[in-house]
C-alpha positions as CSV (number, residue, x, y, z in Angstrom):
1,M,-0.4,0.2,0.0
2,R,2.8,2.5,1.0
3,R,4.9,1.1,-2.1
4,R,1.7,2.4,-4.4
5,L,0.7,5.5,-2.6
6,S,4.9,6.8,-2.2
7,A,4.4,5.5,-6.9
8,G,1.2,7.4,-7.3
9,T,2.4,10.6,-5.8
10,I,5.7,10.7,-7.9
11,A,3.5,10.1,-10.7
12,G,1.3,12.8,-9.5
13,V,3.7,15.7,-9.2
14,G,5.3,14.6,-12.8
15,I,1.8,14.4,-14.3
16,A,0.6,17.8,-13.1
17,T,3.8,19.7,-13.7
18,A,3.2,18.2,-17.4
19,L,-0.2,19.4,-18.0
20,L,0.6,23.0,-16.4
21,T,3.4,23.0,-18.8
22,L,1.1,22.3,-21.9
23,L,-1.7,24.2,-20.7
24,F,1.0,27.6,-20.4
25,V,2.7,26.6,-23.6
26,G,-0.8,26.3,-25.4
27,N,-1.8,29.8,-24.0
28,R,0.8,32.1,-25.9
29,T,3.3,32.0,-28.7
30,P,7.1,31.3,-27.8
31,Q,9.1,34.1,-28.4
32,S,12.0,32.1,-30.0
33,D,13.3,28.6,-30.2
34,I,15.2,29.1,-26.8
35,V,12.2,30.3,-24.9
36,F,10.5,27.2,-26.2
37,V,13.2,25.0,-25.1
38,T,13.3,26.5,-21.5
39,D,9.7,27.1,-21.0
40,A,8.6,23.7,-22.5
41,V,10.8,21.3,-23.6
42,V,13.2,21.5,-20.3
43,P,10.6,21.2,-17.8
44,L,8.5,18.5,-19.6
45,L,11.8,16.1,-19.7
46,F,11.6,17.0,-16.1
47,S,8.1,15.7,-15.5
48,A,8.7,12.3,-17.9
49,L,11.4,11.8,-15.2
50,L,9.2,11.9,-12.5
51,V,6.8,9.6,-14.3
52,G,9.8,7.3,-15.2
53,A,10.7,7.3,-11.6
54,S,7.0,6.5,-10.4
55,Y,7.5,3.2,-12.2
56,W,10.6,2.3,-11.3
57,A,9.8,2.8,-7.6
58,L,6.3,0.7,-8.0
59,S,9.0,-2.2,-9.4
60,D,11.8,-2.0,-7.4
61,R,12.4,-4.7,-5.1
62,S,13.6,-2.2,-1.9
63,D,11.4,-2.2,1.1
64,D,8.6,-0.1,1.2
65,R,9.9,2.4,3.6
66,A,12.6,3.4,0.8
67,M,9.9,4.2,-1.3
68,V,8.8,6.6,1.5
69,R,11.8,8.1,1.6
70,L,12.0,8.8,-2.1
71,T,9.2,10.3,-2.4
72,L,9.6,12.4,0.9
73,W,12.8,13.4,-0.7
74,C,11.2,14.3,-4.2
75,L,8.6,16.7,-2.4
76,A,11.2,18.1,-0.7
77,G,13.3,19.0,-3.7
78,G,10.2,20.4,-5.0
79,T,9.0,22.5,-2.3
80,V,12.4,23.9,-1.8
81,V,13.2,25.3,-5.3
82,G,9.3,25.9,-5.8
83,G,9.7,27.9,-2.7
84,F,12.9,29.8,-3.8
85,E,11.5,30.5,-7.0
86,F,8.4,32.0,-5.4
87,L,10.6,34.4,-3.2
88,T,12.6,35.7,-6.0
89,L,9.6,36.4,-8.0
90,F,7.9,38.4,-5.1
91,S,11.2,40.0,-4.4
92,Q,11.5,41.1,-7.8
93,S,7.6,42.4,-7.5
94,E,7.8,44.1,-4.5
95,G,10.8,46.3,-6.6
96,G,8.8,47.3,-9.0
97,V,10.0,44.9,-11.4
98,V,7.2,43.5,-14.1
99,I,7.1,40.0,-14.0
100,Q,5.4,37.8,-16.7
101,N,4.5,34.1,-16.8
102,E,5.1,33.9,-13.3
103,L,2.9,30.6,-13.0
104,Q,5.1,29.0,-15.8
105,T,8.5,29.7,-13.5
106,L,7.1,28.6,-10.5
107,N,5.8,25.4,-12.5
108,A,9.5,24.8,-13.6
109,G,10.9,25.3,-10.9
110,V,8.6,22.7,-8.9
111,A,9.4,20.6,-11.4
112,R,13.2,20.9,-11.6
113,G,13.2,20.7,-7.9
114,A,11.4,17.3,-7.7
115,V,13.5,15.5,-9.7
116,M,16.4,17.3,-8.1
117,G,15.3,15.6,-4.8
118,L,14.6,12.4,-6.6
119,A,18.7,12.2,-7.2
120,F,19.0,12.4,-3.6
121,G,16.7,10.3,-2.8
122,F,18.2,7.2,-5.5
123,Y,21.2,7.8,-3.3
124,D,19.7,7.5,0.0
125,V,18.0,4.7,-1.3
126,E,21.4,3.3,-2.8
127,R,23.3,4.4,0.0
128,Q,20.4,2.3,3.0
129,R,20.8,-0.8,0.5
130,T,24.3,-0.6,0.4
131,R,24.6,-0.8,4.2
132,R,22.4,-3.2,4.4
133,R,24.0,-5.9,1.9
134,E,27.2,-4.9,4.0
135,R,25.6,-5.9,7.2
136,Q,24.3,-9.1,5.9
137,L,28.0,-10.1,4.8
138,Q,29.3,-9.3,7.6
139,R,26.4,-12.1,9.0
140,Q,27.1,-14.5,6.5
141,V,31.1,-14.3,7.6
142,D,30.3,-14.1,11.0
143,R,28.6,-17.5,10.5
144,L,31.0,-19.6,8.4
145,E,33.6,-18.5,10.9
146,E,31.6,-19.7,13.7
147,F,31.0,-22.9,11.5
148,A,34.3,-23.5,10.6
149,S,35.6,-22.7,14.3
150,I,32.8,-25.4,15.8
151,V,33.3,-27.9,13.1
152,S,37.6,-27.8,13.4
153,H,37.1,-27.9,17.3
154,D,34.3,-31.0,17.0
155,L,36.4,-32.4,14.6
156,R,40.2,-32.0,16.4
157,S,38.9,-33.7,19.6
158,P,38.4,-37.0,18.2
159,L,41.2,-36.6,15.6
160,T,44.0,-36.3,18.9
161,V,42.2,-39.3,20.3
162,A,42.4,-41.4,17.2
163,R,46.4,-40.2,17.2
164,G,46.5,-40.9,20.8
165,R,45.2,-45.0,20.2
166,I,47.3,-45.4,17.4
167,E,50.5,-44.6,19.2
168,L,49.1,-47.0,22.1
169,L,48.8,-49.7,19.8
170,K,51.9,-49.3,18.5
171,A,53.3,-49.5,21.8
172,T,51.6,-52.6,22.7
173,H,50.8,-54.5,19.4
174,D,53.0,-55.5,16.9
175,L,51.3,-53.8,13.4
176,D,52.0,-53.7,9.9
177,D,54.0,-50.3,9.8
178,E,52.5,-49.7,6.4
179,H,48.7,-49.8,7.5
180,V,50.1,-47.9,10.8
181,D,51.8,-45.4,7.9
182,Q,49.3,-44.9,6.0
183,I,46.3,-44.2,8.9
184,E,49.0,-41.4,10.2
185,F,48.7,-39.9,7.0
186,A,45.1,-40.0,7.1
187,H,45.5,-38.0,9.9
188,E,47.6,-35.6,8.8
189,R,45.7,-35.1,5.7
190,M,42.5,-34.2,8.0
191,T,44.3,-32.4,10.1
192,E,45.4,-30.1,7.1
193,I,42.1,-29.9,5.6
194,I,41.0,-28.6,8.7
195,E,43.5,-25.7,9.1
196,D,43.1,-25.0,5.4
197,S,39.4,-25.0,6.0
198,L,39.5,-22.2,8.7
199,A,42.0,-20.3,6.6
200,L,39.9,-20.3,3.8
201,A,36.8,-18.6,5.9
202,R,39.1,-16.2,7.7
203,G,41.5,-15.4,4.6
204,G,39.3,-13.3,3.2
205,H,38.5,-10.6,5.6
206,E,39.1,-7.3,4.4
207,V,42.7,-5.9,5.9
208,T,41.9,-2.8,7.1
209,D,45.0,-2.3,9.2
210,P,47.7,-3.2,7.3
211,E,51.5,-2.6,8.6
212,P,54.5,-2.2,7.1
213,V,56.5,-6.0,7.0
214,A,59.7,-7.4,5.9
215,I,58.7,-9.1,2.9
216,D,62.3,-11.8,3.1
217,E,61.7,-12.5,6.7
218,I,57.6,-13.9,6.2
219,A,59.2,-15.4,3.2
220,Q,62.1,-17.2,5.6
221,S,59.7,-17.5,8.3
222,A,57.1,-19.5,6.2
223,W,59.7,-22.0,4.4
224,Q,60.9,-23.1,8.3
225,T,57.3,-24.3,8.3
226,A,56.4,-25.4,4.8
227,G,59.4,-26.2,3.3
228,S,61.4,-29.5,2.2
229,A,64.9,-30.8,2.3
230,S,64.8,-31.8,-1.1
231,A,63.8,-27.9,-1.9
232,T,65.9,-24.4,-1.6
233,L,64.3,-21.0,-1.3
234,V,66.0,-18.4,-2.6
235,V,64.7,-14.9,-1.9
236,D,65.7,-11.5,-3.6
237,A,63.6,-9.3,-2.4
238,E,64.9,-6.6,0.2
239,G,62.5,-4.0,1.4
240,S,58.8,-4.3,2.8
241,I,55.2,-4.2,1.9
242,E,51.9,-3.1,3.8
243,A,50.2,-6.2,4.9
244,D,48.9,-8.2,7.8
245,A,51.7,-10.2,8.4
246,D,50.0,-13.0,9.7
247,R,48.0,-14.0,6.7
248,L,51.0,-13.1,4.3
249,T,53.0,-16.0,6.0
250,R,49.9,-18.2,5.4
251,M,49.7,-17.2,1.7
252,F,53.4,-18.1,1.8
253,E,53.7,-21.6,3.0
254,N,50.4,-22.5,0.8
255,L,52.6,-21.2,-2.3
256,F,55.9,-23.2,-0.9
257,R,53.7,-25.9,-0.5
258,N,52.0,-25.9,-3.7
259,S,55.6,-25.7,-5.4
260,V,57.0,-28.9,-3.2
261,E,54.0,-30.9,-3.6
262,H,53.1,-30.2,-7.3
263,G,56.5,-28.6,-8.5
264,S,58.3,-32.1,-8.2
265,T,57.7,-35.6,-6.6
266,S,56.1,-34.7,-2.8
267,S,58.9,-35.1,-0.3
268,R,55.9,-36.1,2.3
269,P,54.2,-39.7,2.3
270,Q,52.1,-40.6,-0.5
271,A,49.2,-43.2,-0.5
272,D,48.7,-46.1,-2.4
273,D,45.6,-45.9,-4.9
274,S,45.0,-49.4,-3.8
275,V,45.2,-48.4,0.0
276,E,43.0,-45.4,-0.7
277,H,40.5,-47.4,-2.4
278,S,40.6,-50.2,0.6
279,L,40.4,-47.6,3.4
280,D,37.0,-45.8,1.5
281,S,35.5,-49.6,1.6
282,G,36.5,-50.3,5.0
283,S,38.1,-53.6,4.5
284,V,41.6,-52.7,4.0
285,A,42.6,-56.8,4.4
286,D,40.9,-57.6,1.4
287,E,42.5,-55.0,-0.8
288,P,45.9,-56.4,-2.6
289,V,48.8,-53.9,-1.6
290,D,51.8,-53.4,-3.3
291,E,54.5,-54.0,-0.7
292,T,57.5,-52.7,-3.2
293,V,56.5,-49.3,-2.8
294,D,58.1,-47.2,-0.3
295,H,55.0,-44.8,0.9
296,T,57.2,-42.6,3.3
297,A,60.5,-42.4,1.4
298,E,61.4,-38.7,0.8
299,T,62.5,-38.0,-3.3
300,D,65.5,-36.5,-3.9
301,V,64.4,-34.2,-6.3
302,D,66.1,-30.8,-6.7
303,L,63.9,-27.9,-6.2
304,T,64.4,-24.1,-6.4
305,V,61.7,-21.7,-5.1
306,T,62.3,-18.3,-5.7
307,V,60.9,-14.9,-3.8
308,G,61.5,-11.6,-5.8
309,W,60.3,-8.3,-6.9
310,L,58.4,-7.4,-10.2
311,A,60.1,-6.1,-12.7
312,D,58.0,-3.0,-12.6
313,E,58.0,-2.5,-9.0
314,E,54.6,-3.1,-8.8
315,G,54.5,-6.3,-6.3
316,F,56.2,-9.5,-6.3
317,F,56.3,-12.8,-7.6
318,V,56.9,-16.8,-5.8
319,A,58.6,-18.8,-8.9
320,D,59.5,-22.4,-8.9
321,D,61.8,-24.5,-11.4
322,G,59.4,-27.6,-10.9
323,T,56.9,-29.1,-13.3
324,G,54.9,-26.0,-13.9
325,I,50.9,-25.3,-14.2
326,D,49.0,-26.1,-17.7
327,P,47.9,-22.7,-19.2
328,D,44.6,-24.6,-19.5
329,T,44.4,-25.1,-15.9
330,R,45.7,-21.8,-14.3
331,E,42.6,-20.0,-13.6
332,S,40.8,-23.3,-12.2
333,A,43.7,-23.9,-10.4
334,F,42.3,-21.1,-7.7
335,E,39.0,-22.8,-7.0
336,A,38.5,-24.8,-3.8
337,G,38.6,-28.6,-4.0
338,E,41.3,-28.3,-7.4
339,T,44.3,-30.2,-5.9
340,G,45.9,-30.9,-9.5
341,G,46.3,-34.5,-8.8
342,G,48.8,-34.0,-5.6
343,S,47.8,-35.0,-2.0
344,G,47.0,-31.4,-0.5
345,S,43.4,-30.8,0.6
346,G,42.6,-28.6,-2.6
347,L,42.1,-25.5,-0.6
348,G,45.7,-24.3,-0.7
349,L,45.5,-21.9,-3.9
350,A,42.3,-21.2,-2.8
351,I,43.1,-19.5,0.4
352,V,46.2,-17.8,-1.3
353,R,43.9,-15.6,-3.5
354,R,41.7,-14.8,-1.2
355,I,44.6,-13.5,1.1
356,A,45.4,-11.3,-1.9
357,E,41.7,-10.1,-2.6
358,A,42.0,-9.4,1.2
359,H,44.7,-7.1,0.6
360,G,43.6,-5.6,-2.6
361,W,46.0,-7.4,-4.7
362,T,45.3,-9.6,-7.8
363,V,47.4,-12.6,-8.4
364,E,47.9,-14.6,-11.7
365,I,49.9,-17.6,-12.3
366,T,52.5,-17.4,-15.6
367,E,55.2,-19.7,-16.5
368,S,58.5,-19.0,-14.6
369,R,61.9,-18.6,-16.6
370,E,63.0,-22.0,-16.1
371,G,59.3,-23.9,-17.0
372,G,58.0,-23.7,-13.6
373,A,54.7,-22.5,-11.6
374,R,55.0,-18.8,-11.2
375,F,52.4,-16.4,-9.1
376,E,53.2,-12.7,-9.6
377,F,51.0,-10.4,-7.1
378,R,50.5,-6.9,-8.7
379,I,49.7,-4.8,-5.3
């Protein structure tokens, strides 16, 4: 009801000013083309805008209160500008100035003021809509983070119990080392998924208070956690950038893990396909296992990961000399769940892009000079 009344009021102002304009123009002959444009064409355009705005107000999805505010802005604009025109004409007449077409001038002033009021009204409606969206988005982010925290807490407890039981079984029973290694590896994978899920949920929060951080120190610190004995880190990036140190460290860790796991054969224990299938089916003993495969052996493949500034000094890069990423899959590599055939959780590069976007940066995958993967971050 309020929406229809609001739209009808705006349309009524437009129709009334249009009819008065046509009436005034029809009763006298315009002195020139310019006078005709200013006295007839322009006021009619204002009136048409008012009628069009009324249709928009009737079909827009904003709540009725927003449409009421829009109507009040329209009426306030017409009243203010029309009142200003009236005071101007009144002061001129009091001064002895002969005034013609006073009503036409007032009518044009009302139409012009109503359109100006609509402009402010549209801004007000859009501003309120943006605030509502921001509040809804913040509530969604809060719920997502709360959900991730609850799930991670509920998963960590039984995971800790399972690890403890495995240690007890190893100490008290003669177990097959290969099966125990696979169970421990599965526990490590679950822990990674929990941590990556939390990082994905929290990494997209906009960085509102960045601080200068030394990029070489952050890279070295991340390498201590995510590096490999079969890989080498080269940092050629002295200086600092404005960033959140914790999230930047997390981003480098995921980039380094991606290089170690996908740039060369991972030094982490890999699950054999037959064993993974047997774990899913719940019948490990019934599936054949290739006992010649050493799942815990580390690979002696050398890999070099380089961190440096871009040539245009508008950002930095992380590159390796590994196998690289297929150009057809580079964009999809940032999607959650994309593992590229490795043993990761599939969230690592999604977290990288989420953290980069939270800083206001862009990230792109290209090919390094040696043919490996190169991640370019533009600030």
